[in-house]
KOLTORKE-875832 format. One line per 4 residues: number of its first residue (from 1); their letters; for each residue x, y, z of N, C-alpha, C. Coordinates in steps of 0.02 Angstrom, whole numbers, plus 50000, padded with zeros to 5 digits. Layout:
residues N
NUM = a = X:Y:Z:X:Y:Z:X:Y:Z | ...
end
This chain:
residues 436
1 = mplr = 57810:54475:44893:57795:54408:44917:57729:54404:44954 | 57714:54450:45001:57649:54449:45036:57591:54458:44988 | 57601:54502:44936:57547:54513:44888:57532:54448:44850 | 57584:54413:44831:57575:54350:44795:57539:54298:44839
5 = snfv = 57554:54297:44903:57521:54250:44950:57447:54265:44954 | 57429:54329:44953:57358:54347:44957:57321:54322:44895 | 57353:54327:44837:57320:54303:44775:57310:54228:44778 | 57355:54193:44810:57347:54121:44817:57292:54104:44867
9 = flpv = 57286:54144:44920:57239:54131:44974:57167:54144:44954 | 57156:54197:44915:57088:54217:44898:57050:54162:44861 | 57077:54128:44812:57039:54074:44779:57021:54018:44827 | 57065:54005:44876:57050:53953:44925:56989:53972:44966
13 = vaaa = 56987:54035:44989:56929:54060:45027:56866:54057:44985 | 56872:54079:44923:56813:54079:44878:56787:54008:44868 | 56834:53960:44861:56813:53891:44851:56779:53864:44913 | 56805:53882:44971:56774:53859:45034:56704:53888:45043
17 = islc = 56697:53953:45027:56631:53984:45032:56583:53951:44983 | 56606:53938:44922:56564:53906:44872:56542:53837:44894 | 56589:53799:44926:56572:53733:44950:56520:53735:45004 | 56527:53782:45051:56478:53789:45105:56409:53807:45077
21 = qaqs = 56409:53852:45027:56345:53872:44998:56313:53813:44962 | 56354:53771:44930:56326:53714:44894:56296:53663:44942 | 56323:53659:45002:56299:53610:45050:56240:53635:45091 | 56229:53700:45092:56175:53727:45133:56107:53715:45101
25 = vtlp = 56055:53717:45142:55986:53708:45120:55946:53766:45145 | 55899:53789:45105:55858:53845:45124:55786:53823:45136 | 55760:53838:45196:55689:53828:45210:55652:53887:45181 | 55607:53876:45134:55572:53932:45103:55524:53967:45151
29 = qgtp = 55507:54027:45135:55456:54063:45173:55390:54025:45171 | 55357:54021:45228:55294:53984:45232:55302:53912:45255 | 55363:53891:45272:55373:53823:45297:55341:53814:45365 | 55298:53764:45376:55268:53754:45442:55319:53729:45493
33 = lpvk = 55315:53757:45553:55356:53734:45610:55309:53716:45667 | 55292:53652:45675:55247:53631:45729:55287:53622:45794 | 55270:53658:45846:55308:53656:45909:55261:53648:45968 | 55288:53624:46024:55249:53619:46086:55295:53631:46145
37 = idkp = 55265:53651:46201:55303:53661:46263:55295:53600:46307 | 55345:53587:46349:55343:53527:46390:55328:53540:46463 | 55309:53603:46479:55289:53619:46547:55243:53680:46546 | 55201:53689:46596:55157:53748:46596:55196:53812:46604
41 = mpmr = 55168:53867:46578:55200:53932:46581:55150:53985:46601 | 55174:54038:46635:55128:54093:46654:55096:54126:46593 | 55034:54146:46600:54998:54181:46546:55011:54255:46554 | 55064:54279:46521:55080:54350:46524:55119:54371:46463
45 = agql = 55110:54433:46442:55146:54460:46385:55220:54465:46402 | 55262:54447:46354:55334:54449:46364:55362:54384:46392 | 55319:54336:46408:55343:54272:46435:55386:54236:46383 | 55447:54217:46402:55491:54181:46357:55466:54109:46348
49 = irae = 55471:54083:46288:55447:54016:46272:55505:53974:46245 | 55512:53915:46273:55561:53867:46248:55521:53805:46227 | 55514:53796:46162:55473:53741:46136:55517:53694:46095 | 55489:53637:46077:55525:53590:46036:55483:53569:45976
53 = liyp = 55517:53555:45920:55482:53533:45860:55448:53465:45873 | 55386:53459:45850:55350:53396:45857:55371:53348:45801 | 55382:53374:45741:55399:53333:45683:55463:53360:45651 | 55500:53318:45616:55559:53343:45579:55538:53388:45521
57 = vyan = 55583:53432:45502:55570:53478:45447:55620:53464:45391 | 55594:53456:45330:55635:53440:45272:55632:53497:45222 | 55684:53502:45182:55686:53547:45124:55728:53515:45070 | 55704:53514:45008:55739:53481:44953:55756:53409:44970
61 = nklv = 55710:53376:45005:55718:53306:45025:55776:53293:45072 | 55799:53345:45105:55852:53339:45155:55825:53359:45223 | 55846:53323:45274:55826:53339:45342:55862:53402:45364 | 55824:53454:45380:55853:53517:45402:55848:53525:45477
65 = lpak = 55790:53510:45505:55780:53516:45578:55750:53451:45604 | 55786:53413:45644:55759:53351:45672:55703:53366:45722 | 55661:53316:45735:55611:53323:45788:55647:53336:45854 | 55613:53374:45897:55638:53394:45963:55691:53449:45961
69 = tiit = 55702:53478:45902:55745:53537:45898:55713:53593:45939 | 55753:53629:45978:55727:53682:46021:55716:53746:45981 | 55656:53774:45987:55638:53837:45955:55620:53886:46011 | 55648:53945:46010:55636:53995:46062:55594:54052:46036
73 = geva = 55556:54082:46081:55513:54138:46063:55484:54171:46125 | 55428:54204:46117:55396:54238:46173:55322:54249:46159 | 55285:54264:46213:55216:54284:46207:55215:54358:46188 | 55196:54373:46127:55198:54442:46102:55144:54485:46135
77 = slrs = 55085:54456:46145:55029:54494:46175:54976:54445:46198 | 54925:54471:46232:54869:54431:46255:54804:54460:46226 | 54760:54414:46204:54694:54435:46180:54640:54406:46226 | 54586:54442:46232:54531:54419:46274:54498:54358:46242
81 = nhdr = 54486:54308:46283:54450:54248:46260:54376:54257:46279 | 54338:54291:46235:54270:54311:46251:54224:54250:46262 | 54230:54199:46220:54186:54141:46226:54196:54106:46293 | 54259:54097:46313:54272:54063:46376:54250:54106:46435
85 = raaa = 54259:54171:46430:54237:54215:46484:54162:54212:46493 | 54125:54213:46436:54052:54210:46441:54029:54145:46472 | 54060:54089:46453:54041:54024:46482:54057:54022:46556 | 54113:54053:46577:54131:54054:46648:54083:54096:46689
89 = rlra = 54059:54151:46660:54013:54194:46697:53949:54157:46717 | 53926:54111:46673:53866:54074:46688:53874:54030:46750 | 53936:54013:46767:53950:53973:46827:53985:54013:46880 | 53972:54079:46880:53999:54124:46931:54075:54124:46931
93 = gftp = 54105:54118:46872:54178:54122:46865:54197:54189:46835 | 54247:54222:46865:54265:54290:46843:54339:54294:46824 | 54369:54238:46807:54438:54238:46784:54442:54272:46715 | 54486:54321:46706:54492:54356:46641:54532:54314:46591
97 = fhip = 54499:54264:46562:54534:54218:46517:54563:54254:46457 | 54623:54233:46436:54658:54263:46380:54681:54209:46331 | 54697:54232:46271:54728:54190:46220:54797:54219:46206 | 54851:54180:46214:54917:54208:46201:54932:54212:46126
101 = vvrf = 54963:54266:46106:54988:54274:46038:55063:54263:46040 | 55087:54210:46007:55158:54192:46013:55195:54201:45947 | 55259:54218:45953:55304:54221:45896:55369:54187:45916 | 55402:54156:45868:55465:54122:45881:55520:54157:45843
105 = tgil = 55577:54164:45876:55631:54207:45851:55698:54172:45844 | 55705:54109:45866:55770:54078:45862:55767:54002:45861 | 55818:53972:45831:55827:53899:45830:55892:53883:45867 | 55889:53839:45916:55948:53819:45952:55985:53766:45910
109 = lpsg = 56045:53784:45886:56084:53739:45845:56123:53689:45887 | 56145:53632:45858:56185:53584:45896:56247:53614:45928 | 56274:53668:45897:56334:53701:45924:56319:53741:45986 | 56254:53752:46002:56236:53793:46059:56219:53864:46040
113 = nilp = 56232:53883:45978:56215:53951:45954:56142:53956:45936 | 56116:54016:45937:56047:54030:45917:56046:54059:45848 | 56010:54026:45802:56001:54052:45734:55938:54095:45733 | 55945:54161:45721:55885:54204:45720:55838:54185:45663
117 = iatt = 55773:54185:45678:55722:54171:45628:55664:54219:45639 | 55621:54223:45590:55559:54262:45596:55501:54217:45577 | 55448:54218:45617:55390:54176:45603:55326:54218:45606 | 55274:54190:45580:55208:54220:45587:55184:54213:45660
121 = aatd = 55136:54251:45679:55107:54245:45746:55056:54188:45747 | 55048:54157:45805:55000:54102:45812:54957:54116:45874 | 54892:54101:45868:54846:54112:45923:54804:54050:45938 | 54813:53997:45899:54770:53938:45907:54805:53883:45947
125 = gapi = 54842:53902:45998:54879:53853:46038:54832:53810:46080 | 54847:53745:46082:54810:53697:46123:54849:53632:46124 | 54844:53594:46178:54872:53526:46176:54841:53487:46118 | 54880:53445:46085:54855:53406:46029:54863:53332:46043
129 = yrlv = 54824:53293:46009:54829:53220:46013:54819:53192:45943 | 54837:53130:45934:54834:53099:45868:54770:53058:45861 | 54728:53077:45814:54669:53038:45797:54689:52984:45747 | 54670:52923:45759:54685:52869:45712:54620:52833:45694
133 = vppp = 54621:52801:45636:54562:52764:45614:54555:52701:45656 | 54497:52691:45689:54487:52631:45729:54466:52572:45685 | 54466:52513:45712:54440:52456:45673:54365:52463:45662 | 54338:52431:45611:54266:52435:45598:54225:52414:45659
137 = pkgg = 54169:52448:45673:54128:52431:45731:54095:52363:45723 | 54083:52331:45779:54050:52266:45779:53979:52274:45806 | 53934:52233:45780:53865:52234:45804:53824:52289:45773 | 53761:52294:45796:53715:52343:45769:53713:52407:45809
141 = firr = 53656:52442:45802:53648:52508:45834:53655:52504:45909 | 53623:52455:45941:53624:52450:46014:53695:52436:46037 | 53731:52392:46002:53800:52377:46021:53844:52439:46016 | 53834:52480:45965:53874:52540:45957:53860:52590:46012
145 = qidn = 53796:52597:46032:53779:52642:46086:53811:52619:46152 | 53810:52554:46164:53842:52528:46224:53917:52543:46222 | 53948:52532:46164:54020:52546:46157:54035:52620:46169 | 53991:52665:46144:54000:52736:46155:53997:52752:46229
149 = giqi = 53949:52722:46265:53942:52733:46336:54003:52709:46374 | 54029:52652:46354:54089:52626:46387:54149:52672:46376 | 54154:52699:46314:54210:52744:46299:54204:52809:46339 | 54143:52835:46347:54133:52895:46387:54155:52882:46459
153 = lrdq = 54136:52824:46486:54155:52806:46554:54231:52801:46560 | 54263:52770:46510:54336:52764:46512:54370:52832:46511 | 54344:52878:46469:54373:52945:46465:54367:52981:46532 | 54310:52972:46566:54301:53005:46631:54346:52975:46684
157 = ialf = 54355:52909:46682:54400:52876:46730:54472:52897:46717 | 54490:52906:46653:54558:52925:46635:54578:52992:46665 | 54529:53036:46677:54544:53100:46708:54578:53091:46775 | 54562:53036:46810:54589:53025:46877:54642:52971:46880
161 = tapg = 54656:52938:46823:54704:52883:46824:54762:52892:46776 | 54752:52929:46721:54804:52937:46671:54861:52979:46699 | 54921:52974:46670:54977:53016:46693:54959:53090:46693 | 54984:53126:46743:54969:53197:46750:54905:53211:46788
165 = kedr = 54880:53159:46824:54816:53167:46860:54821:53220:46915 | 54880:53227:46946:54887:53276:47000:54875:53347:46973 | 54904:53361:46916:54896:53427:46886:54824:53438:46866 | 54791:53387:46838:54721:53394:46818:54677:53406:46879
169 = lvql = 54693:53375:46936:54654:53385:46996:54660:53457:47019 | 54720:53486:47015:54730:53556:47033:54688:53601:46989 | 54688:53587:46923:54649:53628:46878:54574:53620:46890 | 54553:53559:46910:54482:53549:46927:54463:53590:46988
173 = lysq = 54506:53591:47037:54492:53632:47096:54491:53706:47079 | 54538:53727:47035:54539:53797:47012:54473:53815:46979 | 54446:53769:46939:54384:53784:46902:54325:53796:46949 | 54330:53774:47011:54276:53786:47059:54280:53855:47091
177 = lpwh = 54336:53889:47082:54345:53955:47114:54318:54010:47069 | 54294:54064:47099:54269:54120:47058:54325:54156:47019 | 54387:54149:47042:54444:54178:47006:54504:54134:47021 | 54545:54123:46971:54606:54085:46981:54658:54107:46930
181 = pqri = 54722:54098:46944:54774:54118:46896:54770:54075:46834 | 54780:54107:46776:54779:54071:46713:54850:54057:46690 | 54859:54003:46654:54924:53984:46629:54918:53953:46560 | 54975:53947:46525:54978:53910:46463:54993:53838:46480
185 = ekdt = 54948:53793:46462:54951:53724:46486:55010:53686:46457 | 55033:53637:46495:55085:53591:46471:55062:53557:46406 | 55108:53548:46360:55097:53515:46295:55057:53558:46247 | 55046:53623:46265:55014:53667:46216:55057:53671:46153
189 = awtv = 55025:53666:46096:55062:53665:46032:55037:53721:45987 | 55083:53746:45946:55067:53795:45894:55102:53773:45830 | 55074:53791:45773:55108:53783:45710:55116:53852:45679 | 55177:53876:45677:55192:53941:45646:55225:53929:45579
193 = etaa = 55227:53980:45537:55260:53975:45473:55319:54023:45471 | 55371:54004:45437:55429:54049:45430:55408:54110:45390 | 55426:54169:45415:55408:54231:45382:55461:54254:45332 | 55518:54220:45331:55572:54234:45284:55612:54170:45274
197 = pitm = 55646:54162:45218:55686:54101:45207:55740:54093:45261 | 55756:54031:45277:55807:54015:45327:55858:53969:45293 | 55921:53990:45292:55974:53950:45261:56017:53919:45315 | 56026:53854:45311:56068:53819:45360:56091:53753:45330
201 = lpqp = 56136:53719:45365:56162:53656:45341:56113:53600:45356 | 56106:53551:45310:56063:53494:45325:56092:53451:45380 | 56049:53411:45412:56070:53368:45467:56081:53297:45441 | 56129:53261:45470:56137:53191:45450:56077:53149:45471
205 = vaas = 56061:53099:45432:56003:53056:45445:56028:52985:45458 | 56008:52957:45515:56027:52889:45530:55992:52841:45482 | 56025:52787:45465:55995:52738:45419:55931:52709:45446 | 55926:52704:45513:55867:52675:45544:55806:52719:45537
209 = slse = 55817:52783:45521:55760:52829:45514:55730:52829:45445 | 55764:52798:45397:55736:52795:45329:55680:52745:45326 | 55638:52752:45275:55582:52706:45267:55608:52635:45258 | 55579:52589:45295:55599:52519:45288:55571:52490:45223
213 = pgdp = 55608:52448:45189:55581:52416:45129:55517:52378:45145 | 55469:52384:45104:55405:52349:45116:55366:52345:45051 | 55301:52341:45057:55258:52338:44999:55263:52403:44960 | 55291:52403:44900:55300:52465:44862:55236:52492:44833
217 = stwm = 55180:52459:44844:55117:52480:44814:55075:52522:44861 | 55098:52534:44922:55059:52574:44969:55107:52615:45012 | 55087:52676:45029:55130:52720:45068:55089:52755:45122 | 55122:52776:45176:55092:52820:45226:55122:52889:45214
221 = vqay = 55082:52935:45192:55105:53001:45171:55093:53052:45227 | 55148:53083:45251:55144:53136:45301:55135:53202:45264 | 55085:53242:45282:55071:53303:45246:55041:53356:45292 | 55039:53417:45266:55008:53474:45301:54950:53500:45258
225 = lnek = 54894:53514:45290:54838:53546:45255:54857:53617:45235 | 54840:53635:45174:54855:53703:45150:54800:53753:45165 | 54741:53728:45183:54685:53773:45199:54653:53752:45265 | 54618:53799:45294:54578:53784:45353:54515:53747:45331
229 = lssa = 54497:53695:45367:54436:53656:45353:54390:53658:45413 | 54326:53663:45400:54277:53666:45455:54211:53636:45431 | 54180:53597:45474:54115:53570:45458:54063:53626:45453 | 54077:53684:45483:54030:53740:45482:54033:53780:45417
233 = tseq = 54092:53785:45387:54100:53829:45329:54120:53793:45265 | 54151:53735:45269:54171:53698:45209:54109:53668:45176 | 54113:53657:45111:54057:53630:45073:54079:53566:45037 | 54031:53521:45029:54045:53459:44994:54067:53474:44922
237 = gepi = 54121:53442:44900:54148:53455:44834:54199:53511:44831 | 54211:53545:44886:54259:53600:44888:54330:53573:44878 | 54369:53602:44832:54438:53578:44822:54483:53595:44881 | 54528:53550:44898:54575:53561:44952:54644:53538:44930
241 = hatv = 54696:53560:44966:54764:53543:44949:54803:53527:45012 | 54854:53487:45004:54900:53471:45059:54970:53465:45030 | 55020:53481:45071:55090:53478:45050:55125:53421:45085 | 55159:53378:45047:55196:53322:45076:55252:53350:45119
245 = aepi = 55255:53327:45182:55303:53355:45230:55368:53317:45233 | 55368:53252:45217:55428:53211:45221:55433:53168:45158 | 55493:53160:45132:55500:53117:45072:55484:53044:45088 | 55458:53010:45038:55442:52939:45044:55489:52900:44999
249 = ynpd = 55515:52845:45025:55567:52809:44991:55542:52743:44962 | 55571:52723:44905:55562:52657:44877:55603:52607:44918 | 55591:52542:44908:55631:52492:44945:55706:52500:44936 | 55729:52527:44880:55801:52537:44871:55824:52605:44897
253 = hsia = 55779:52641:44933:55793:52706:44964:55801:52762:44913 | 55781:52751:44851:55771:52807:44805:55705:52840:44824 | 55695:52902:44803:55637:52940:44825:55577:52924:44780 | 55523:52902:44811:55461:52889:44775:55417:52950:44771
257 = vpeg = 55408:52983:44827:55369:53045:44830:55412:53098:44865 | 55429:53151:44831:55473:53201:44861:55437:53247:44910 | 55473:53272:44957:55447:53324:45002:55430:53385:44959 | 55374:53417:44976:55353:53475:44938:55302:53460:44884
261 = atlv = 55290:53396:44868:55239:53379:44819:55170:53400:44847 | 55124:53413:44802:55058:53437:44821:55005:53383:44809 | 54964:53372:44858:54906:53328:44852:54844:53370:44840 | 54804:53349:44792:54742:53386:44775:54683:53340:44789
265 = gtvt = 54635:53366:44827:54577:53325:44844:54514:53368:44852 | 54464:53339:44882:54400:53373:44892:54371:53356:44960 | 54327:53400:44983:54287:53385:45043:54229:53341:45021 | 54225:53281:45049:54173:53234:45029:54112:53236:45075
269 = qakp = 54120:53264:45134:54063:53272:45180:54077:53330:45226 | 54030:53376:45231:54036:53433:45277:53966:53446:45306 | 53957:53424:45366:53892:53429:45399:53898:53477:45458 | 53869:53537:45454:53877:53585:45509:53838:53563:45571
273 = arrf = 53863:53586:45628:53828:53573:45691:53761:53609:45691 | 53713:53580:45728:53646:53610:45732:53622:53613:45804 | 53565:53643:45813:53536:53649:45880:53521:53580:45909 | 53505:53580:45973:53488:53519:46009:53546:53470:46011
277 = grag = 53607:53498:46017:53666:53458:46029:53689:53416:45971 | 53663:53428:45910:53683:53388:45853:53750:53413:45826 | 53800:53370:45829:53869:53389:45812:53881:53388:45737 | 53934:53424:45716:53953:53424:45646:53995:53363:45628
281 = alhf = 54009:53355:45564:54050:53299:45540:54088:53323:45478 | 54147:53295:45468:54190:53316:45413:54229:53256:45386 | 54233:53252:45320:54272:53199:45288:54301:53227:45223 | 54363:53208:45207:54396:53231:45146:54445:53178:45123
285 = dfrq = 54463:53181:45060:54513:53135:45034:54549:53169:44976 | 54602:53136:44952:54644:53163:44899:54649:53113:44843 | 54647:53138:44780:54647:53094:44722:54700:53112:44670 | 54742:53161:44685:54791:53181:44636:54856:53203:44671
289 = lvlp = 54912:53186:44641:54978:53204:44667:55013:53246:44614 | 55034:53307:44632:55070:53351:44587:55141:53358:44613 | 55189:53334:44573:55260:53336:44593:55288:53406:44583 | 55343:53423:44618:55372:53490:44610:55388:53508:44538
293 = agrt = 55406:53459:44496:55422:53473:44426:55359:53485:44384 | 55300:53475:44412:55237:53486:44376:55204:53423:44352 | 55236:53366:44358:55206:53303:44337:55149:53285:44383 | 55093:53263:44355:55033:53246:44392:55019:53172:44388
297 = qnvq = 54998:53143:44444:54981:53072:44445:54919:53061:44488 | 54874:53019:44463:54815:53002:44502:54834:52954:44559 | 54806:52966:44617:54816:52923:44675:54749:52912:44708 | 54746:52865:44752:54686:52855:44792:54709:52847:44865
301 = tsla = 54684:52891:44908:54707:52892:44977:54647:52888:45025 | 54663:52870:45085:54614:52873:45140:54648:52904:45200 | 54611:52940:45241:54639:52973:45300:54653:52920:45353 | 54716:52913:45371:54736:52863:45420:54743:52893:45490
305 = atda = 54764:52956:45493:54773:52989:45558:54777:53064:45547 | 54764:53102:45600:54769:53174:45597:54779:53201:45667 | 54814:53257:45672:54819:53291:45736:54754:53328:45749 | 54736:53334:45813:54675:53370:45832:54687:53405:45898
309 = aanq = 54657:53463:45906:54663:53501:45968:54623:53467:46023 | 54654:53460:46081:54621:53425:46137:54557:53461:46159 | 54554:53527:46150:54494:53563:46172:54434:53550:46127 | 54444:53516:46069:54388:53499:46027:54358:53431:46043
313 = slam = 54399:53386:46070:54376:53319:46090:54344:53284:46030 | 54385:53270:45979:54359:53240:45918:54371:53164:45917 | 54336:53131:45873:54345:53059:45863:54337:53044:45789 | 54368:52990:45767:54365:52970:45696:54336:52900:45692
317 = nseg = 54292:52889:45643:54266:52821:45634:54307:52782:45584 | 54288:52720:45572:54328:52676:45529:54330:52698:45456 | 54285:52744:45436:54284:52769:45368:54322:52835:45361 | 54351:52860:45416:54389:52922:45414:54347:52984:45424
321 = vvkp = 54284:52977:45442:54241:53035:45457:54256:53059:45528 | 54268:53124:45535:54286:53153:45599:54225:53189:45629 | 54210:53173:45692:54155:53203:45728:54177:53217:45800 | 54143:53263:45835:54155:53271:45907:54137:53207:45944
325 = kprd = 54173:53192:45997:54157:53134:46037:54087:53140:46066 | 54049:53085:46071:53983:53088:46102:53987:53108:46175 | 53938:53146:46199:53937:53169:46268:53885:53129:46308 | 53897:53126:46373:53849:53092:46417:53789:53139:46427
329 = kiai = 53735:53125:46391:53677:53169:46393:53626:53149:46446 | 53634:53092:46477:53583:53068:46523:53608:53063:46595 | 53664:53028:46605:53686:53014:46673:53703:53077:46712 | 53741:53124:46682:53761:53184:46719:53701:53227:46737
333 = plll = 53655:53244:46690:53596:53283:46711:53554:53248:46764 | 53545:53182:46758:53506:53146:46808:53539:53148:46876 | 53605:53141:46878:53641:53144:46942:53635:53213:46973 | 53644:53266:46932:53637:53334:46959:53566:53347:46983
337 = aala = 53516:53322:46947:53446:53331:46968:53433:53296:47034 | 53459:53237:47043:53450:53200:47106:53483:53237:47164 | 53543:53262:47153:53578:53300:47206:53541:53365:47222 | 53514:53398:47170:53479:53460:47181:53415:53449:47222
341 = aspl = 53383:53392:47213:53321:53379:47249:53331:53354:47320 | 53392:53332:47337:53403:53301:47403:53386:53348:47461 | 53401:53414:47461:53382:53456:47518:53307:53464:47527 | 53267:53451:47474:53195:53460:47479:53162:53401:47515
345 = heda = 53199:53347:47523:53172:53288:47559:53202:53287:47629 | 53180:53334:47670:53207:53339:47738:53169:53293:47785 | 53206:53256:47824:53177:53216:47877:53174:53257:47940 | 53134:53234:47987:53126:53271:48050:53191:53276:48089
349 = ddrg = 53235:53227:48080:53297:53228:48118:53356:53255:48078 | 53343:53288:48019:53397:53318:47981:53421:53381:48015 | 53475:53375:48048:53504:53433:48083:53580:53430:48073 | 53612:53486:48087:53684:53488:48090:53719:53461:48028
353 = evlf = 53758:53408:48038:53801:53381:47986:53760:53354:47928 | 53704:53320:47940:53663:53292:47887:53635:53347:47843 | 53608:53399:47874:53579:53455:47835:53633:53491:47796 | 53692:53500:47826:53747:53533:47792:53768:53493:47730
357 = rkna = 53772:53427:47737:53794:53385:47682:53745:53388:47624 | 53680:53386:47638:53630:53390:47585:53634:53456:47548 | 53639:53510:47585:53643:53576:47554:53708:53585:47514 | 53762:53554:47540:53827:53562:47506:53827:53528:47438
361 = vasn = 53804:53465:47435:53807:53429:47372:53758:53458:47321 | 53704:53489:47344:53656:53518:47298:53681:53584:47269 | 53711:53626:47311:53730:53694:47290:53798:53698:47257 | 53837:53644:47258:53905:53646:47231:53907:53640:47155
365 = sigv = 53851:53637:47122:53851:53627:47049:53877:53687:47011 | 53881:53746:47042:53910:53804:47008:53971:53830:47045 | 54005:53786:47081:54068:53806:47110:54065:53830:47181 | 54119:53864:47203:54127:53884:47273:54074:53934:47295
369 = igfi = 54056:53980:47251:54006:54031:47271:53940:53998:47288 | 53918:53952:47246:53856:53916:47262:53862:53877:47326 | 53919:53845:47337:53930:53806:47398:53926:53850:47460 | 53959:53907:47458:53959:53952:47517:53890:53978:47532
373 = vgta = 53856:54004:47481:53789:54033:47492:53739:53979:47511 | 53742:53921:47477:53694:53868:47490:53700:53839:47560 | 53762:53832:47585:53771:53805:47653:53762:53857:47707 | 53783:53919:47693:53777:53972:47743:53704:53990:47756
377 = srsg = 53662:53984:47705:53591:54002:47713:53553:53953:47757 | 53579:53890:47761:53546:53837:47799:53475:53825:47776 | 53463:53842:47713:53397:53833:47684:53400:53781:47628 | 53359:53730:47634:53357:53680:47582:53332:53707:47516
381 = svaa = 53288:53756:47519:53261:53785:47457:53315:53824:47419 | 53356:53862:47456:53410:53899:47424:53461:53852:47392 | 53481:53800:47430:53529:53751:47403:53500:53715:47342 | 53436:53697:47346:53404:53663:47289:53400:53709:47229
385 = gfga = 53391:53774:47241:53389:53821:47185:53455:53824:47147 | 53511:53825:47185:53575:53823:47152:53584:53757:47114 | 53563:53703:47144:53568:53638:47110:53527:53635:47047 | 53467:53664:47049:53424:53665:46990:53454:53707:46934
389 = ygta = 53487:53762:46954:53521:53804:46904:53577:53765:46870 | 53618:53729:46909:53671:53688:46880:53643:53633:46835 | 53588:53603:46855:53556:53551:46814:53531:53580:46748 | 53501:53640:46752:53476:53673:46691:53534:53688:46643
393 = laly = 53591:53710:46669:53649:53723:46626:53672:53659:46592 | 53674:53604:46630:53695:53540:46601:53646:53517:46547 | 53582:53525:46558:53532:53506:46508:53538:53550:46446 | 53548:53615:46456:53554:53661:46400:53615:53644:46357
397 = nrwi = 53673:53633:46390:53734:53619:46353:53732:53553:46315 | 53693:53505:46341:53692:53439:46310:53634:53428:46262 | 53578:53461:46274:53518:53446:46235:53492:53504:46192 | 53505:53565:46210:53475:53622:46175:53527:53663:46137
401 = krga = 53585:53674:46167:53637:53715:46136:53659:53684:46070 | 53682:53727:46026:53710:53704:45962:53768:53656:45975 | 53772:53602:45938:53826:53554:45947:53893:53582:45925 | 53945:53543:45934:54012:53565:45917:54027:53550:45844
405 = dvnf = 54066:53595:45812:54089:53584:45744:54158:53552:45744 | 54178:53527:45686:54244:53499:45676:54286:53551:45639 | 54343:53570:45669:54385:53621:45639:54457:53597:45635 | 54486:53605:45576:54557:53591:45566:54591:53655:45542
409 = ardt = 54641:53678:45580:54676:53739:45561:54721:53726:45500 | 54739:53779:45466:54790:53774:45413:54854:53744:45444 | 54888:53703:45406:54950:53670:45427:54939:53614:45477 | 54877:53591:45483:54865:53531:45525:54901:53472:45494
413 = rivl = 54934:53434:45536:54972:53375:45512:54923:53317:45501 | 54926:53286:45443:54883:53229:45428:54926:53171:45401 | 54899:53111:45405:54932:53052:45378:54883:53018:45330 | 54904:53009:45268:54862:52979:45217:54891:52912:45196
417 = qttp = 54848:52862:45188:54870:52797:45165:54846:52787:45093 | 54893:52771:45049:54874:52758:44980:54851:52686:44974 | 54802:52674:44932:54778:52607:44921:54825:52570:44874 | 54827:52504:44876:54878:52466:44840:54884:52481:44766
421 = rhap = 54828:52490:44731:54833:52498:44658:54845:52569:44636 | 54845:52616:44685:54852:52686:44666:54909:52719:44703 | 54957:52680:44728:55014:52710:44762:55061:52741:44710 | 55090:52799:44726:55134:52832:44678:55204:52803:44679
425 = vlrp = 55216:52752:44638:55283:52722:44634:55318:52754:44574 | 55369:52794:44587:55402:52832:44534:55469:52799:44516 | 55486:52802:44453:55550:52776:44431:55606:52823:44455 | 55659:52795:44485:55714:52838:44507:55745:52876:44449
429 = tpst = 55757:52940:44459:55792:52981:44411:55845:53020:44449 | 55892:53052:44415:55943:53090:44452:55914:53141:44499 | 55855:53167:44483:55826:53219:44526:55785:53189:44582 | 55769:53124:44580:55728:53095:44633:55765:53042:44673
433 = hsth = 55831:53036:44665:55869:52989:44706:55876:53017:44776 | 55881:52974:44825:55891:52995:44895:55955:53036:44899 | 55953:53089:44938:56011:53132:44948:56048:53117:45012 | 56029:53063:45045:56061:53046:45109:56117:52996:45098
end
């Protein structure tokens, strides 16, 4: 009797296992996982990292990992940040700046368990922001220059008024010191790729999260760049590819563009940065959609938005061309020059507090060391010398030094808008119906 019961039980177990396998979804190797941290962390090897997904992750048109899913990992090692160290030395800064190498090892499931994963290492961590296409500019050249100046002023004011100003003030004070502790900044983001397939159950999708019915002739396509792009190394006409990150739905919620489809395009403008502060520029678009089954369709897209690293300070114009934000090339150097010259205009009654103040504002252009030496010397010439050095650095960085290039890392998240007559509207088939 027990033996017979076992024969009855085994098919039931096999059927249950088969059902679970049929319902599971596998994230293939190389799937991008964009994550960010929500608080600053110490810059040290072995530091545990608790990050959250910035965007949802799909596989086979099913939601596998919702946005804000917790991903755990650690700082595997630290690398020297030679460029930042060299720039700091010019301003008497001796902080041993590092770049963290991070790996992620687990996904926190809704049950509270950790699903082990393996990912590639990432070293390009930085806070990111979303670049969007602005409305077309108004007026001529003079109006645009005035608008640029106003925007620069707004950006500078935002440093002291936007949320998180207290933390930015602390970091500004740190930057004046010859040495200060380094940390991984709040909102630092990385995009790692899965180093091995991950099998798990798909997540339920709320009806409100599906695409709302609208004009079926145009879509906003979420995708990841498959290659690194740079205004310094990319060439006009160079072929590029992007992978659709989220399925796009028809008004009846059948799938119009499946997740995993490939967009094929070209670099239409790649202008490298040059000397005398001339910045680079980059523009690209996509003209072909390749579905997972191999079917190809012509499309016409324009870049509507893209993620960008905050340390690049990029801007996008109304045509989708990405350039570094314009810098204040006149006001800052003139202000530093005026402050540097103030100790040289000594009045007969400049003594005590007045002399100290003039020397302090002139010598503070390179931080605390300049401030201490310039004020302790009680010499207007010494303080003015420090001020002149700071002014020369500002002039060099803005007028002589090579300008900044535009760089997009592999797996950068982009948003493409299809034009009305070239939107990929596909006929529903059994393989392209919504699985939700």
